[in-house]
C-alpha positions in Angstrom: -21.4 9.3 -28.2 -21.7 9.0 -24.6 -19.3 10.1 -21.9 -16.4 7.1 -21.8 -15.6 5.8 -18.7 -11.5 5.9 -17.2 -10.8 2.6 -19.3 -11.7 4.2 -22.1 -10.2 7.1 -22.0 -7.1 4.9 -21.6 -7.5 3.3 -24.6 -7.4 6.2 -26.9 -4.7 8.1 -24.8 -2.4 5.1 -25.3 -3.9 4.8 -29.3 -2.6 8.8 -30.0 1.2 7.7 -29.1 0.6 5.0 -32.0 -1.2 2.1 -33.2 -1.3 -0.8 -31.3 -3.5 -4.5 -30.8 -5.4 -5.3 -27.9 -2.8 -7.3 -26.5 0.1 -4.4 -26.8 -3.1 -2.0 -25.3 -3.1 -4.4 -22.3 0.4 -4.4 -22.0 1.1 -0.3 -22.2 -2.3 -0.2 -19.9 -0.1 -2.0 -17.0 1.5 1.6 -16.0 -1.8 2.6 -14.9 -4.0 -0.4 -13.8 -4.5 -4.0 -14.0 -6.9 -4.5 -17.0 -8.1 -7.7 -18.3 -8.4 -8.7 -22.0 -12.3 -9.1 -21.6 -12.5 -5.6 -20.5 -10.5 -4.2 -23.1 -11.7 -6.0 -26.5 -15.7 -4.8 -25.7 -14.3 -1.5 -25.3 -12.5 -1.5 -28.6 -15.8 -2.3 -29.9 -17.7 0.2 -28.6 -15.1 2.8 -29.5 -14.8 1.3 -33.1 -18.6 1.5 -33.2 -19.2 4.7 -32.1 -16.2 6.3 -34.3 -13.5 6.6 -31.8 -11.2 4.6 -33.1 -10.8 2.2 -36.1 -8.6 -0.4 -36.9 -6.5 -2.4 -39.8 -7.2 -6.3 -40.1 -3.8 -8.0 -40.3 -3.9 -11.4 -41.6 -1.8 -14.2 -40.3 -0.6 -17.1 -41.2 -1.0 -19.9 -38.3 -2.0 -17.4 -36.5 -5.3 -15.7 -35.8 -6.0 -12.5 -37.4 -5.3 -9.5 -35.6 -6.5 -5.8 -35.6 -4.3 -3.0 -35.4 -6.3 0.0 -33.6 -5.6 3.6 -34.0 -7.5 6.8 -32.8 -9.7 8.2 -34.9 -10.2 12.4 -35.8 -13.2 11.8 -33.6 -11.3 10.0 -31.2 -8.7 12.2 -30.7 -11.4 15.3 -29.8 -13.1 13.4 -28.0 -9.7 12.8 -25.6 -8.8 16.6 -25.6 -12.4 17.6 -24.5 -12.0 15.1 -21.7 -8.6 16.0 -20.9 -9.6 19.5 -20.1 -12.1 18.1 -17.9 -10.9 18.4 -13.6 -10.4 14.9 -12.9 -11.2 13.4 -9.8 -8.9 13.6 -7.2 -9.8 10.1 -5.7 -6.4 7.7 -5.4 -6.8 4.1 -5.6 -4.3 1.9 -4.6 -4.7 -2.0 -4.5 -1.7 -3.0 -3.2 -1.9 -6.6 -1.2 1.3 -5.8 0.2 -0.3 -2.6 2.1 -2.6 -5.2 3.4 -0.3 -7.4 4.7 1.5 -4.8 6.8 -1.5 -3.8 8.5 -2.1 -6.5 10.2 1.2 -7.8 10.2 1.6 -7.1 14.0 0.6 -11.2 14.2 3.4 -12.5 12.8 7.1 -13.6 13.6 10.0 -11.0 13.8 11.6 -12.8 11.0 8.9 -13.2 8.2 7.4 -9.7 8.8 10.9 -8.6 7.7 11.5 -11.1 4.9 8.1 -9.4 3.5 9.4 -6.2 3.5 13.1 -7.5 2.2 11.0 -9.5 -0.8 9.4 -6.1 -1.7 12.7 -4.2 -1.9 14.0 -6.4 -4.0 10.3 -6.6 -6.3 11.3 -3.2 -6.1 14.7 -2.5 -7.0 13.7 -5.2 -10.2 10.8 -2.5 -10.9 13.1 0.3 -11.0 15.6 -1.0 -12.9 13.0 -2.2 -15.8 11.8 1.6 -16.1 14.8 2.9 -16.3 16.0 0.7 -19.0 12.4 1.9 -20.2 13.2 5.3 -19.8 16.6 5.1 -21.9 14.8 3.0 -24.7 12.3 5.9 -25.0 15.4 8.7 -25.1 16.9 6.8 -27.8 14.5 6.2 -30.1 13.1 9.0 -31.1 15.0 11.9 -32.8 14.2 14.8 -30.3 14.7 14.3 -26.2 12.0 12.9 -24.2 12.0 15.8 -22.7 10.6 18.1 -25.3 7.2 18.7 -24.9 6.7 18.1 -29.1 8.1 14.4 -27.9 5.1 11.4 -28.4 7.0 10.1 -25.6 6.5 13.3 -23.5 3.8 12.2 -21.4 4.9 8.1 -20.7 8.2 9.6 -20.1 6.3 12.1 -17.6 4.3 9.2 -16.0 7.6 6.9 -16.2 9.3 9.0 -14.1 6.7 9.8 -11.5 6.7 5.8 -11.1 10.4 5.5 -10.5 10.3 8.6 -7.7 7.6 6.4 -6.5 9.5 3.7 -6.1 12.6 5.1 -5.0 10.7 6.6 -2.1 9.0 3.5 -1.0 12.5 2.0 -1.2 13.3 4.9 1.6 10.1 3.4 3.4 11.5 -0.1 3.9 14.8 0.5 4.5 13.8 2.9 7.0 11.3 0.0 8.3 14.0 -3.1 8.6 15.2 -2.0 11.8 11.5 -1.7 13.3 11.9 -5.8 13.0 13.7 -6.5 16.2 14.5 -9.9 15.0 17.6 -12.8 16.5 18.4 -14.2 12.6 19.6 -11.8 10.0 18.3 -12.5 6.4 20.3 -10.1 3.6 
């Protein structure tokens, strides 16, 4: 099989932890980027044709049958090869909020401030969810997630990164709020 794209490698990465359905993989990938089911399922088919994943068909009553995908030894080898390669240093972030911030000078101070307060609330909710997931990870396995031997270790590192990014952005939001001189106090 030829070189895989980033999403294919991401799918293989998710499957190293546990077998998953396409739906579960879509949810897990939210840690990195938004991928649609219409992207995931064709890639899983190509990975299966290439011998990098296999699936078990689970028959369900009253619902469509589902496929639970697992990584193969060939898939693990391909993933290990990809991990050894130096990744490009490009960083893509698509955040509509940041686009709004860029043009915020055209808004009334109250509206601009409200935008930042809503962002802080959303960040706090996301932080709470991530910290709860980290706690569940730690309780889920017999060994601490901070142990390199843990199957959760990589996921733990990524969640901790997200937590730190969110906390930093919350600090930036709090720093920004006094800049909006407003006659209305919104809390």
